[in-house]
N, C-alpha and C positions, 0 to 999 in steps of 0.2 A: 504494500500500500504506500509506503514511504517513497518508493521509486516512482510510482505513478504521480504522486503529489509533486515530487521534484521535477519530473518531466513537464507537468502542467505549469509549474512556476516558470520554467524556461520559456515555454510557449507564451505565457502571459507577458513576460518581459519582452519577447520579440514582437508580439502584437502591439504592446504599448509603444515600443520604439518605432514601429511602422505607422503609428497613428490610428490604429484600428481599435478605437475605444469601445465600440459595442461588442466586438468579439472578445476583447480583453475582459469586459464585464462578465460575459458568460463563462469564460475560463475561470475567473476569480470566484464566481458562484459555485462552479464545480469543485474547485479546491476547497472552499468553505464546507460544502456538503460532505466531501470525502473526509475531511478532518473531523467533522462532527460525527459522522458515521463510524469512523475509526475509534473515536473516544467512547461511543456507545458500545461498540463491540468489545472493547477492552474492559469497560465497566461490567458488562455481562459476564465475561470470562472470569474476572476477579470475583464476582459474586458467586459464580458456579464453583470456583475453587474454595471459597470460604465455606460454602454449604457442604462440600465434600469432606472438609476437615472437621 
């Protein structure tokens, strides 16, 4: 997941440099979604581990 976010951040930077603000906004939204989704998945895994112990 981290590699995907890093790739999207590079794309975001390139779009921003090229003046493609609408596309950059969409990529930024995708990054935000993946970061939140990753945090939720991690919290669920942590809770599952706690329940097993």
